[in-house]
N, C-alpha and C positions, 0 to 999 in steps of 0.2 A: 318595430327597432329590437334588436334582440340587445343581451348584454355587449357583445363584440362590437355592436353598432354605437352604442352608449359611451365605450369605454374610447372606442377609436374617435369618437365626436370630440370627446374630453382633450383627448392627446393631440387632436388636430387642432383646437381651439387654443390648447395651452401652449403649445408650437407657433401656433400664427402671434398670439400675442409677445413670447421673447423673441421671436424674430422679428418684429415691428420695434419693441424696445431695442435690438439689438442696431436695426436699421437706424432709431433714431442717435443714440449714440455713435457710430460711424461719420453719421452724417454733421452731426455735431461737432465733432473733433477734428473734421476736415473742412469744416467752416470755419473753425477756428485759424487752423495751420493755415489758409489759403488768403484769408483777411487779415490775419492777425500780427503783431510782431513778437519777432526771434530776439532772445535774448539766452544766455546764460547762466542758469540757476547753479544752486549749491545742494547734495544730497543732505538733507536734513535728518534723517532717520526712519523709524517705521512708526507706525500707529498700530495698535491693536495689539493681542495675544494670540497663544492657541491657533486655531487654524485660520484666522484672518489677518493676515499682517499686510499692510498697503505702504508701499513706500511713499515717501513724504519729502519735498524738496521745499526752497523758497527761493524767489527770483525779486527783482526790483523791475517796477515798469520804467518810464521815461521820466518820471518826476522825482524818481528816488524814494516812493513807499517799497516797503514789501510785504509783498504776499507769499502764501502758503499756498503751496498745490500738492494734489497727490495724486498717484497713478490712478487710471481709470480702474473701476471694477472688476473687466474680465483680467485684468492683471497679477489679481490678489495672491499672494506668494500663498502655498500651503502646507501644513505640517511642521510639525516642531524641528525634525529636523534638517528639514530643509530648510525653514526659517535661520536656524542657527549657522547652516553653511552660507547661505544666500547674506546673512548681516556679517562674517567673516568677508564674504568676496567682496562685498559691495564698500565703496571708500566713500567713508561718511564725511562729508564736507569737502567732496568732489563735485565736479562741473556734470552738470546734466544739459542738455539743450530744451531750451522750454520756448513756446510759443503761445502768447496771452492776448485777448481782445482789446485791442485799447479801450474802446469805451465799457467797459467792463474788465478790467485786469485779474479779479475772482474768477473770471472762467480764462483758465488756461489748460493747454495739455504738454506733456514731455513729447518731444520731439523725436520718439523712437519707434519701433516698430510695434510693438504692442501697445504704444501710448495713443499711437492713432490711427492704427490696421488690427487691433486686439477683440474689437467688435464682430470681427471675421469670426472669430473663432465661437464668438458666441450664437453667432447666426448659422453656423453650421451644426453646432449642436442644436438647436434647435429644428433644424431641419429634420435631424433625425427623429423627432416627434411628431414633427408634420407627415415623413412619409409611414410610420408606425399606424397613423392615425387614419391615412389614405387606404393603409392595406387593411386593418381592422375592421372599418367601415366597405369595403368591397368584398371581403372576407365574408361578411355579416350577411352581405347582399347575395351573395351568391348562394350561401345556404338558403336562404328566404325563396331563392327562384328554384331550387333543387326539392326545398319540403313542400312547395305549391303556394306558399303565401300570397306571393305576387308573382305577373307575369314579367317575362323577360322584354325589356322596350329596346334595347339595343346590343 
């Protein structure tokens, strides 16, 4: 296997790992959404600084206990200009729909498009690495056939 094949294998493996992580997040968020309890929380503010800012929210469960939730990792706000604009446009203290697991209220998801289906964007991004890996491996294989290193089997 040549350099292209090794790079392609690394891209393919990395893409598959990230695709698996995205699949887990998507399934987990939607399991909470289908089995969970719907409530209305309040936007608490932002956590982090610089390029990694995550929206936080608070909500109460049926027992009246208050919990803090965070938007999912794939909906992170990036960039200082974007951060200030989003903070100005976001209604701190405003309502946000929340779904939480009644057995473990610390597991919650914001009932928004990004909160429930943002993992699809993560999976699409990782698909680019998978495709690039396949392309590099196939290109390496073609070069090996043309150079006479291996026989063409298919």
